[in-house]
N, CA, C, O and the ligand as a Tripos MOL2 file, in Angstrom:
@<TRIPOS>MOLECULE
protein
  253   251    64     0     0
PROTEIN
NO_CHARGES

@<TRIPOS>ATOM
      1 N         -64.5080   14.9790    7.5650 N.3       1 MET1
      2 CA        -65.3280   14.3980    6.3710 C.3       1 MET1
      3 C         -64.5440   13.8580    5.4350 C.2       1 MET1
      4 O         -63.4190   14.2600    5.1380 O.2       1 MET1
      5 N         -65.1360   12.9230    4.9460 N.am      2 PRO2
      6 CA        -64.3840   12.0520    4.0300 C.3       2 PRO2
      7 C         -64.2560   12.9400    2.7860 C.2       2 PRO2
      8 O         -65.1370   13.7600    2.5330 O.2       2 PRO2
      9 N         -63.2240   12.8000    2.0380 N.am      3 ALA3
     10 CA        -62.8920   13.6720    0.6850 C.3       3 ALA3
     11 C         -63.6350   13.0500   -0.6940 C.2       3 ALA3
     12 O         -63.1370   12.4420   -1.6410 O.2       3 ALA3
     13 N         -64.7470   13.3670   -0.4770 N.am      4 HIS4
     14 CA        -65.6150   13.0090   -1.5550 C.3       4 HIS4
     15 C         -65.6100   14.1910   -2.5780 C.2       4 HIS4
     16 O         -66.3360   15.1470   -2.3010 O.2       4 HIS4
     17 N         -64.9700   14.2280   -3.5790 N.am      5 ASN5
     18 CA        -65.3070   15.4960   -4.5180 C.3       5 ASN5
     19 C         -66.6080   15.5430   -4.9920 C.2       5 ASN5
     20 O         -67.2040   14.5040   -5.2750 O.2       5 ASN5
     21 N         -67.2350   16.9050   -5.1370 N.am      6 HIS6
     22 CA        -68.7110   16.9370   -5.6770 C.3       6 HIS6
     23 C         -69.6300   15.9440   -5.0520 C.2       6 HIS6
     24 O         -70.5540   15.4560   -5.7030 O.2       6 HIS6
     25 N         -69.3710   15.5850   -3.6270 N.am      7 PHE7
     26 CA        -70.5810   14.5980   -3.1360 C.3       7 PHE7
     27 C         -71.7150   15.1410   -3.0290 C.2       7 PHE7
     28 O         -71.8820   16.1470   -2.3400 O.2       7 PHE7
     29 N         -72.7440   14.5100   -3.7460 N.am      8 HIS8
     30 CA        -74.0870   15.1740   -3.8060 C.3       8 HIS8
     31 C         -74.7520   14.2220   -2.9570 C.2       8 HIS8
     32 O         -74.8480   13.0210   -3.2120 O.2       8 HIS8
     33 N         -75.2490   14.8530   -1.8480 N.am      9 SER9
     34 CA        -76.2700   13.9300   -1.0610 C.3       9 SER9
     35 C         -77.7900   13.8150   -1.3400 C.2       9 SER9
     36 O         -78.5410   14.7690   -1.5450 O.2       9 SER9
     37 N         -78.0890   12.6570   -1.3190 N.am     10 VAL10
     38 CA        -79.3460   12.1290   -1.8720 C.3      10 VAL10
     39 C         -80.4210   11.8580   -0.9410 C.2      10 VAL10
     40 O         -81.5730   12.2040   -1.2020 O.2      10 VAL10
     41 N         -80.0280   11.1000    0.4180 N.am     11 MET11
     42 CA        -80.9560   10.9570    1.3420 C.3      11 MET11
     43 C         -80.2070   10.4670    2.7460 C.2      11 MET11
     44 O         -79.0350   10.1590    2.5300 O.2      11 MET11
     45 N         -80.4980   10.3660    3.7350 N.am     12 GLN12
     46 CA        -80.1400    9.8760    4.7860 C.3      12 GLN12
     47 C         -80.8060    8.8880    5.5290 C.2      12 GLN12
     48 O         -82.0090    8.9840    5.7690 O.2      12 GLN12
     49 N         -79.9660    7.7360    5.9960 N.am     13 ILE13
     50 CA        -80.3520    6.6570    6.8800 C.3      13 ILE13
     51 C         -79.9870    6.5420    7.8610 C.2      13 ILE13
     52 O         -78.9710    5.8500    7.8010 O.2      13 ILE13
     53 N         -80.3090    6.9500    9.2970 N.am     14 GLY14
     54 CA        -79.8460    7.1100   10.4320 C.3      14 GLY14
     55 C         -78.5420    8.0060   10.4660 C.2      14 GLY14
     56 O         -78.7190    9.2130   10.3030 O.2      14 GLY14
     57 N         -77.4220    7.6080   10.6330 N.am     15 PRO15
     58 CA        -76.4020    8.6080   10.4920 C.3      15 PRO15
     59 C         -75.6270    8.5450    9.2780 C.2      15 PRO15
     60 O         -74.6630    9.2970    9.1280 O.2      15 PRO15
     61 N         -75.9970    7.6430    8.3280 N.am     16 VAL16
     62 CA        -75.3120    7.4600    7.3190 C.3      16 VAL16
     63 C         -76.0460    8.3880    6.1050 C.2      16 VAL16
     64 O         -77.2630    8.3670    5.9210 O.2      16 VAL16
     65 N         -75.1930    9.1270    5.3840 N.am     17 GLN17
     66 CA        -75.6310    9.7110    4.2170 C.3      17 GLN17
     67 C         -75.4580    8.8550    2.9160 C.2      17 GLN17
     68 O         -74.4640    8.1390    2.7940 O.2      17 GLN17
     69 N         -76.4850    8.9300    1.8790 N.am     18 ILE18
     70 CA        -76.3150    8.1970    0.7890 C.3      18 ILE18
     71 C         -76.3270    9.3120   -0.3370 C.2      18 ILE18
     72 O         -77.3210   10.0230   -0.4910 O.2      18 ILE18
     73 N         -75.1680    9.4450   -1.1330 N.am     19 GLY19
     74 CA        -74.8910   10.2070   -2.0440 C.3      19 GLY19
     75 C         -74.2080    9.7540   -3.3570 C.2      19 GLY19
     76 O         -73.7620    8.6090   -3.4200 O.2      19 GLY19
     77 N         -74.1110   10.5580   -4.3550 N.am     20 THR20
     78 CA        -73.4190   10.1740   -5.5950 C.3      20 THR20
     79 C         -72.1880   11.0060   -5.9580 C.2      20 THR20
     80 O         -72.1320   12.1830   -5.6010 O.2      20 THR20
     81 N         -71.3880   10.5450   -6.5220 N.am     21 HIS21
     82 CA        -70.0440   11.4570   -6.9640 C.3      21 HIS21
     83 C         -69.4510   10.7050   -8.0790 C.2      21 HIS21
     84 O         -69.7980    9.5630   -8.3790 O.2      21 HIS21
     85 N         -68.5280   11.3970   -8.6930 N.am     22 ARG22
     86 CA        -67.9780   10.7030   -9.7200 C.3      22 ARG22
     87 C         -66.5470   10.5680   -9.4430 C.2      22 ARG22
     88 O         -65.7430   11.3250   -8.9000 O.2      22 ARG22
     89 N         -66.4200    9.1330  -10.0820 N.am     23 ASP23
     90 CA        -64.9440    8.5810   -9.6720 C.3      23 ASP23
     91 C         -63.9910    9.2240  -10.7390 C.2      23 ASP23
     92 O         -64.3510   10.1940  -11.4060 O.2      23 ASP23
     93 N         -62.7850    8.6500  -10.8660 N.am     24 ARG24
     94 CA        -61.8260    9.2080  -11.7220 C.3      24 ARG24
     95 C         -61.9560    8.9630  -13.0560 C.2      24 ARG24
     96 O         -61.3000    9.5870  -13.8910 O.2      24 ARG24
     97 N         -62.8850    7.9570  -13.3840 N.am     25 ARG25
     98 CA        -63.0080    7.7910  -14.9670 C.3      25 ARG25
     99 C         -64.5160    8.4280  -15.3310 C.2      25 ARG25
    100 O         -65.0830    8.2750  -16.4140 O.2      25 ARG25
    101 N         -64.9940    9.1130  -14.2840 N.am     26 GLY26
    102 CA        -66.2280    9.9560  -14.5180 C.3      26 GLY26
    103 C         -67.5690    9.0380  -14.5990 C.2      26 GLY26
    104 O         -68.6310    9.4820  -15.0340 O.2      26 GLY26
    105 N         -67.4250    7.9180  -14.2030 N.am     27 ARG27
    106 CA        -68.6190    7.2780  -13.8290 C.3      27 ARG27
    107 C         -69.3810    7.6840  -12.3830 C.2      27 ARG27
    108 O         -68.7610    8.0220  -11.3750 O.2      27 ARG27
    109 N         -70.5200    7.6090  -12.4570 N.am     28 THR28
    110 CA        -71.1850    7.8770  -11.1530 C.3      28 THR28
    111 C         -71.1660    6.6410  -10.1950 C.2      28 THR28
    112 O         -71.3850    5.4810  -10.5460 O.2      28 THR28
    113 N         -70.8920    7.0370   -9.0260 N.am     29 LYS29
    114 CA        -70.5680    6.1040   -7.9510 C.3      29 LYS29
    115 C         -71.4370    6.4590   -6.9730 C.2      29 LYS29
    116 O         -71.5770    7.6470   -6.6830 O.2      29 LYS29
    117 N         -72.1500    5.4480   -6.3250 N.am     30 HIS30
    118 CA        -73.2140    5.5730   -5.0640 C.3      30 HIS30
    119 C         -72.2720    5.3270   -3.5540 C.2      30 HIS30
    120 O         -71.8400    4.2230   -3.2230 O.2      30 HIS30
    121 N         -72.1380    6.1880   -3.0110 N.am     31 ALA31
    122 CA        -71.5790    6.2900   -1.7750 C.3      31 ALA31
    123 C         -72.3370    6.3710   -0.5150 C.2      31 ALA31
    124 O         -73.3040    7.1250   -0.4110 O.2      31 ALA31
    125 N         -71.9160    5.5930    0.4750 N.am     32 ALA32
    126 CA        -72.5570    5.5830    1.8070 C.3      32 ALA32
    127 C         -71.4120    6.0850    2.6190 C.2      32 ALA32
    128 O         -70.2590    5.6550    2.6370 O.2      32 ALA32
    129 N         -71.9580    7.1090    3.3140 N.am     33 VAL33
    130 CA        -70.7420    7.8720    4.2310 C.3      33 VAL33
    131 C         -71.6320    8.0100    5.8290 C.2      33 VAL33
    132 O         -72.7600    8.4790    5.9820 O.2      33 VAL33
    133 N         -70.8020    7.4950    6.7960 N.am     34 CYS34
    134 CA        -71.3760    7.8270    8.1410 C.3      34 CYS34
    135 C         -70.8510    9.3550    8.5240 C.2      34 CYS34
    136 O         -69.7750    9.9070    8.2960 O.2      34 CYS34
    137 N         -71.8040    9.7170    9.0620 N.am     35 THR35
    138 CA        -71.5150   11.2280    9.7330 C.3      35 THR35
    139 C         -71.4110   11.3280   10.9530 C.2      35 THR35
    140 O         -71.2970   12.4650   11.4130 O.2      35 THR35
    141 N         -71.4150   10.2770   11.7800 N.am     36 ALA36
    142 CA        -70.9700   10.4700   13.2920 C.3      36 ALA36
    143 C         -69.5050   10.7570   13.4580 C.2      36 ALA36
    144 O         -68.6620   10.2570   12.7130 O.2      36 ALA36
    145 N         -69.2590   11.4520   14.3010 N.am     37 ASP37
    146 CA        -67.9730   11.7480   14.7170 C.3      37 ASP37
    147 C         -67.2190   10.5370   15.1940 C.2      37 ASP37
    148 O         -67.6720    9.6770   15.9490 O.2      37 ASP37
    149 N         -65.9060   10.5750   14.6170 N.am     38 ARG38
    150 CA        -65.0000    9.4670   15.0690 C.3      38 ARG38
    151 C         -65.2990    7.9950   14.3580 C.2      38 ARG38
    152 O         -64.5640    7.0140   14.4670 O.2      38 ARG38
    153 N         -66.4770    8.0550   13.6450 N.am     39 CYS39
    154 CA        -66.7420    6.7540   13.0280 C.3      39 CYS39
    155 C         -65.9190    6.6520   11.7960 C.2      39 CYS39
    156 O         -65.0160    5.8160   11.7600 O.2      39 CYS39
    157 N         -66.1790    7.5220   10.6640 N.am     40 GLY40
    158 CA        -65.3540    7.6120    9.5430 C.3      40 GLY40
    159 C         -65.8150    6.7280    8.4310 C.2      40 GLY40
    160 O         -65.3330    6.8980    7.3110 O.2      40 GLY40
    161 N         -66.7600    5.7430    8.6580 N.am     41 TRP41
    162 CA        -67.0510    4.8170    7.7230 C.3      41 TRP41
    163 C         -67.5100    5.3080    6.4230 C.2      41 TRP41
    164 O         -68.3660    6.1930    6.4130 O.2      41 TRP41
    165 N         -67.0640    4.8580    5.3660 N.am     42 SER42
    166 CA        -67.5310    5.1800    4.2480 C.3      42 SER42
    167 C         -67.1400    4.0970    3.2170 C.2      42 SER42
    168 O         -66.1140    3.4320    3.3530 O.2      42 SER42
    169 N         -68.1520    3.9130    1.9870 N.am     43 SER43
    170 CA        -67.7980    3.0600    1.0000 C.3      43 SER43
    171 C         -68.7490    3.1950   -0.1250 C.2      43 SER43
    172 O         -69.9400    3.4990   -0.0580 O.2      43 SER43
    173 N         -67.9160    2.8760   -1.3440 N.am     44 ASP44
    174 CA        -68.5400    3.0940   -2.6730 C.3      44 ASP44
    175 C         -69.4000    1.9730   -3.2350 C.2      44 ASP44
    176 O         -69.0050    0.8180   -3.0720 O.2      44 ASP44
    177 N         -70.3920    2.1740   -3.7990 N.am     45 TYR45
    178 CA        -71.2670    0.9900   -4.5190 C.3      45 TYR45
    179 C         -71.6510    1.3490   -5.8800 C.2      45 TYR45
    180 O         -71.6420    2.5340   -6.2130 O.2      45 TYR45
    181 N         -71.9750    0.4660   -6.6610 N.am     46 SER46
    182 CA        -72.2290    0.6680   -8.1680 C.3      46 SER46
    183 C         -73.7530    0.8950   -8.3470 C.2      46 SER46
    184 O         -74.2860    1.3090   -9.3770 O.2      46 SER46
    185 N         -74.3910    0.5520   -7.1540 N.am     47 SER47
    186 CA        -75.8980    0.8560   -7.3860 C.3      47 SER47
    187 C         -76.5500    1.5910   -5.9180 C.2      47 SER47
    188 O         -76.2190    1.2580   -4.7800 O.2      47 SER47
    189 N         -77.4310    2.5330   -6.2260 N.am     48 GLN48
    190 CA        -77.8600    3.1360   -5.1100 C.3      48 GLN48
    191 C         -78.7130    2.1540   -4.1590 C.2      48 GLN48
    192 O         -78.8540    2.5080   -2.9890 O.2      48 GLN48
    193 N         -79.2160    1.0990   -4.5320 N.am     49 SER49
    194 CA        -79.9110    0.1490   -3.5770 C.3      49 SER49
    195 C         -78.7200   -0.5910   -2.8830 C.2      49 SER49
    196 O         -78.9230   -1.0160   -1.7460 O.2      49 SER49
    197 N         -77.5750   -0.7740   -3.4240 N.am     50 ALA50
    198 CA        -76.6350   -1.5130   -2.6740 C.3      50 ALA50
    199 C         -75.9650   -0.4480   -1.4810 C.2      50 ALA50
    200 O         -75.5200   -0.8150   -0.3930 O.2      50 ALA50
    201 N         -76.0160    0.8530   -1.9510 N.am     51 ALA51
    202 CA        -75.5660    1.6720   -0.6870 C.3      51 ALA51
    203 C         -76.5000    1.8150    0.1420 C.2      51 ALA51
    204 O         -76.0540    1.9820    1.2770 O.2      51 ALA51
    205 N         -77.8090    1.8260    0.0700 N.am     52 GLN52
    206 CA        -79.1570    1.9930    0.9540 C.3      52 GLN52
    207 C         -79.0350    0.7310    1.8190 C.2      52 GLN52
    208 O         -79.1930    0.8600    3.0330 O.2      52 GLN52
    209 N         -78.7590   -0.5120    1.2880 N.am     53 LEU53
    210 CA        -78.6840   -1.5870    2.0440 C.3      53 LEU53
    211 C         -77.4310   -1.5640    3.0510 C.2      53 LEU53
    212 O         -77.5980   -2.0590    4.1650 O.2      53 LEU53
    213 N         -76.0850   -0.9670    2.6840 N.am     54 ALA54
    214 CA        -75.0400   -0.9180    3.4220 C.3      54 ALA54
    215 C         -75.4740    0.0720    4.5370 C.2      54 ALA54
    216 O         -75.2250   -0.2520    5.6980 O.2      54 ALA54
    217 N         -76.1310    1.3040    4.2780 N.am     55 ALA55
    218 CA        -76.4240    2.0940    5.2360 C.3      55 ALA55
    219 C         -77.3000    1.7460    6.5120 C.2      55 ALA55
    220 O         -77.1680    2.2440    7.6300 O.2      55 ALA55
    221 N         -78.3430    0.6650    6.0650 N.am     56 ARG56
    222 CA        -79.2510    0.2820    7.1530 C.3      56 ARG56
    223 C         -78.6500   -0.8390    7.7710 C.2      56 ARG56
    224 O         -79.1500   -1.2710    8.8100 O.2      56 ARG56
    225 N         -77.5610   -1.4170    7.2370 N.am     57 THR57
    226 CA        -77.1900   -2.5110    8.1550 C.3      57 THR57
    227 C         -75.6180   -1.9690    8.9480 C.2      57 THR57
    228 O         -74.9070   -2.6470    9.6920 O.2      57 THR57
    229 N         -75.4130   -0.6300    8.5220 N.am     58 HIS58
    230 CA        -74.0140   -0.2640    9.0400 C.3      58 HIS58
    231 C         -74.2420   -0.0680   10.5790 C.2      58 HIS58
    232 O         -75.1160    0.7370   10.9030 O.2      58 HIS58
    233 N         -73.5410   -0.7270   11.5620 N.am     59 ARG59
    234 CA        -73.3600   -0.5840   12.8840 C.3      59 ARG59
    235 C         -72.3750    0.3300   13.2530 C.2      59 ARG59
    236 O         -71.1750    0.1190   13.0810 O.2      59 ARG59
    237 N         -72.8940    1.4550   13.8140 N.am     60 CYS60
    238 CA        -71.8650    2.4890   14.2180 C.3      60 CYS60
    239 C         -71.1300    2.3150   15.5080 C.2      60 CYS60
    240 O         -71.7670    2.0260   16.5210 O.2      60 CYS60
    241 N         -70.1870    2.4290   15.5320 N.am     61 LYS61
    242 CA        -69.2270    2.0730   16.8300 C.3      61 LYS61
    243 C         -69.5500    3.2350   17.7480 C.2      61 LYS61
    244 O         -69.5100    3.1070   18.9720 O.2      61 LYS61
    245 N         -69.8910    4.4400   17.1080 N.am     62 VAL62
    246 CA        -69.9920    5.3910   18.0170 C.3      62 VAL62
    247 C         -71.3470    5.7910   18.4700 C.2      62 VAL62
    248 O         -72.0270    6.3670   17.6210 O.2      62 VAL62
    249 N         -71.8650    5.6040   19.6220 N.am     63 ARG63
    250 CA        -73.2510    5.9870   19.9840 C.3      63 ARG63
    251 C         -73.5930    7.4120   20.9330 C.2      63 ARG63
    252 O         -74.7560    7.7010   21.2160 O.2      63 ARG63
    253 ZN        -70.9150    5.0180   11.7120 Zn       64 ZN64
@<TRIPOS>BOND
     1     1     2 1
     2     2     3 1
     3     3     4 2
     4     3     5 am
     5     5     6 1
     6     6     7 1
     7     7     8 2
     8     7     9 am
     9     9    10 1
    10    10    11 1
    11    11    12 2
    12    11    13 am
    13    13    14 1
    14    14    15 1
    15    15    16 2
    16    15    17 am
    17    17    18 1
    18    18    19 1
    19    19    20 2
    20    19    21 am
    21    21    22 1
    22    22    23 1
    23    23    24 2
    24    23    25 am
    25    25    26 1
    26    26    27 1
    27    27    28 2
    28    27    29 am
    29    29    30 1
    30    30    31 1
    31    31    32 2
    32    31    33 am
    33    33    34 1
    34    34    35 1
    35    35    36 2
    36    35    37 am
    37    37    38 1
    38    38    39 1
    39    39    40 2
    40    39    41 am
    41    41    42 1
    42    42    43 1
    43    43    44 2
    44    43    45 am
    45    45    46 1
    46    46    47 1
    47    47    48 2
    48    47    49 am
    49    49    50 1
    50    50    51 1
    51    51    52 2
    52    51    53 am
    53    53    54 1
    54    54    55 1
    55    55    56 2
    56    55    57 am
    57    57    58 1
    58    58    59 1
    59    59    60 2
    60    59    61 am
    61    61    62 1
    62    62    63 1
    63    63    64 2
    64    63    65 am
    65    65    66 1
    66    66    67 1
    67    67    68 2
    68    67    69 am
    69    69    70 1
    70    70    71 1
    71    71    72 2
    72    71    73 am
    73    73    74 1
    74    74    75 1
    75    75    76 2
    76    75    77 am
    77    77    78 1
    78    78    79 1
    79    79    80 2
    80    79    81 am
    81    81    82 1
    82    82    83 1
    83    83    84 2
    84    83    85 am
    85    85    86 1
    86    86    87 1
    87    87    88 2
    88    87    89 am
    89    89    90 1
    90    90    91 1
    91    91    92 2
    92    91    93 am
    93    93    94 1
    94    94    95 1
    95    95    96 2
    96    95    97 am
    97    97    98 1
    98    98    99 1
    99    99   100 2
   100    99   101 am
   101   101   102 1
   102   102   103 1
   103   103   104 2
   104   103   105 am
   105   105   106 1
   106   106   107 1
   107   107   108 2
   108   107   109 am
   109   109   110 1
   110   110   111 1
   111   111   112 2
   112   111   113 am
   113   113   114 1
   114   114   115 1
   115   115   116 2
   116   115   117 am
   117   117   118 1
   118   118   119 1
   119   119   120 2
   120   119   121 am
   121   121   122 1
   122   122   123 1
   123   123   124 2
   124   123   125 am
   125   125   126 1
   126   126   127 1
   127   127   128 2
   128   127   129 am
   129   129   130 1
   130   130   131 1
   131   131   132 2
   132   131   133 am
   133   133   134 1
   134   134   135 1
   135   135   136 2
   136   135   137 am
   137   137   138 1
   138   138   139 1
   139   139   140 2
   140   139   141 am
   141   141   142 1
   142   142   143 1
   143   143   144 2
   144   143   145 am
   145   145   146 1
   146   146   147 1
   147   147   148 2
   148   147   149 am
   149   149   150 1
   150   150   151 1
   151   151   152 2
   152   151   153 am
   153   153   154 1
   154   154   155 1
   155   155   156 2
   156   155   157 am
   157   157   158 1
   158   158   159 1
   159   159   160 2
   160   159   161 am
   161   161   162 1
   162   162   163 1
   163   163   164 2
   164   163   165 am
   165   165   166 1
   166   166   167 1
   167   167   168 2
   168   167   169 am
   169   169   170 1
   170   170   171 1
   171   171   172 2
   172   171   173 am
   173   173   174 1
   174   174   175 1
   175   175   176 2
   176   175   177 am
   177   177   178 1
   178   178   179 1
   179   179   180 2
   180   179   181 am
   181   181   182 1
   182   182   183 1
   183   183   184 2
   184   183   185 am
   185   185   186 1
   186   186   187 1
   187   187   188 2
   188   187   189 am
   189   189   190 1
   190   190   191 1
   191   191   192 2
   192   191   193 am
   193   193   194 1
   194   194   195 1
   195   195   196 2
   196   195   197 am
   197   197   198 1
   198   198   199 1
   199   199   200 2
   200   199   201 am
   201   201   202 1
   202   202   203 1
   203   203   204 2
   204   203   205 am
   205   205   206 1
   206   206   207 1
   207   207   208 2
   208   207   209 am
   209   209   210 1
   210   210   211 1
   211   211   212 2
   212   211   213 am
   213   213   214 1
   214   214   215 1
   215   215   216 2
   216   215   217 am
   217   217   218 1
   218   218   219 1
   219   219   220 2
   220   219   221 am
   221   221   222 1
   222   222   223 1
   223   223   224 2
   224   223   225 am
   225   225   226 1
   226   226   227 1
   227   227   228 2
   228   227   229 am
   229   229   230 1
   230   230   231 1
   231   231   232 2
   232   231   233 am
   233   233   234 1
   234   234   235 1
   235   235   236 2
   236   235   237 am
   237   237   238 1
   238   238   239 1
   239   239   240 2
   240   239   241 am
   241   241   242 1
   242   242   243 1
   243   243   244 2
   244   243   245 am
   245   245   246 1
   246   246   247 1
   247   247   248 2
   248   247   249 am
   249   249   250 1
   250   250   251 1
   251   251   252 2
@<TRIPOS>SUBSTRUCTURE
     1 MET1         2 RESIDUE 1 A MET
     2 PRO2         6 RESIDUE 1 A PRO
     3 ALA3        10 RESIDUE 1 A ALA
     4 HIS4        14 RESIDUE 1 A HIS
     5 ASN5        18 RESIDUE 1 A ASN
     6 HIS6        22 RESIDUE 1 A HIS
     7 PHE7        26 RESIDUE 1 A PHE
     8 HIS8        30 RESIDUE 1 A HIS
     9 SER9        34 RESIDUE 1 A SER
    10 VAL10       38 RESIDUE 1 A VAL
    11 MET11       42 RESIDUE 1 A MET
    12 GLN12       46 RESIDUE 1 A GLN
    13 ILE13       50 RESIDUE 1 A ILE
    14 GLY14       54 RESIDUE 1 A GLY
    15 PRO15       58 RESIDUE 1 A PRO
    16 VAL16       62 RESIDUE 1 A VAL
    17 GLN17       66 RESIDUE 1 A GLN
    18 ILE18       70 RESIDUE 1 A ILE
    19 GLY19       74 RESIDUE 1 A GLY
    20 THR20       78 RESIDUE 1 A THR
    21 HIS21       82 RESIDUE 1 A HIS
    22 ARG22       86 RESIDUE 1 A ARG
    23 ASP23       90 RESIDUE 1 A ASP
    24 ARG24       94 RESIDUE 1 A ARG
    25 ARG25       98 RESIDUE 1 A ARG
    26 GLY26      102 RESIDUE 1 A GLY
    27 ARG27      106 RESIDUE 1 A ARG
    28 THR28      110 RESIDUE 1 A THR
    29 LYS29      114 RESIDUE 1 A LYS
    30 HIS30      118 RESIDUE 1 A HIS
    31 ALA31      122 RESIDUE 1 A ALA
    32 ALA32      126 RESIDUE 1 A ALA
    33 VAL33      130 RESIDUE 1 A VAL
    34 CYS34      134 RESIDUE 1 A CYS
    35 THR35      138 RESIDUE 1 A THR
    36 ALA36      142 RESIDUE 1 A ALA
    37 ASP37      146 RESIDUE 1 A ASP
    38 ARG38      150 RESIDUE 1 A ARG
    39 CYS39      154 RESIDUE 1 A CYS
    40 GLY40      158 RESIDUE 1 A GLY
    41 TRP41      162 RESIDUE 1 A TRP
    42 SER42      166 RESIDUE 1 A SER
    43 SER43      170 RESIDUE 1 A SER
    44 ASP44      174 RESIDUE 1 A ASP
    45 TYR45      178 RESIDUE 1 A TYR
    46 SER46      182 RESIDUE 1 A SER
    47 SER47      186 RESIDUE 1 A SER
    48 GLN48      190 RESIDUE 1 A GLN
    49 SER49      194 RESIDUE 1 A SER
    50 ALA50      198 RESIDUE 1 A ALA
    51 ALA51      202 RESIDUE 1 A ALA
    52 GLN52      206 RESIDUE 1 A GLN
    53 LEU53      210 RESIDUE 1 A LEU
    54 ALA54      214 RESIDUE 1 A ALA
    55 ALA55      218 RESIDUE 1 A ALA
    56 ARG56      222 RESIDUE 1 A ARG
    57 THR57      226 RESIDUE 1 A THR
    58 HIS58      230 RESIDUE 1 A HIS
    59 ARG59      234 RESIDUE 1 A ARG
    60 CYS60      238 RESIDUE 1 A CYS
    61 LYS61      242 RESIDUE 1 A LYS
    62 VAL62      246 RESIDUE 1 A VAL
    63 ARG63      250 RESIDUE 1 A ARG
    64 ZN64       253 GROUP 0 **** ****
């Protein structure tokens, strides 16, 4: 699992979890994290809608 400290899951779209966590400056970031084994894709976004869009368009290599 990616090392997102205090990762708080908000919703799940397919294999991708959307959640929030704090960055080093204490700002809330919206992260999209793929939960599929051997994929390991994750990315941070400044808004939840951007993270949701990324989750919907994520094409998982692992099926
Ligand atoms: Zn994936």
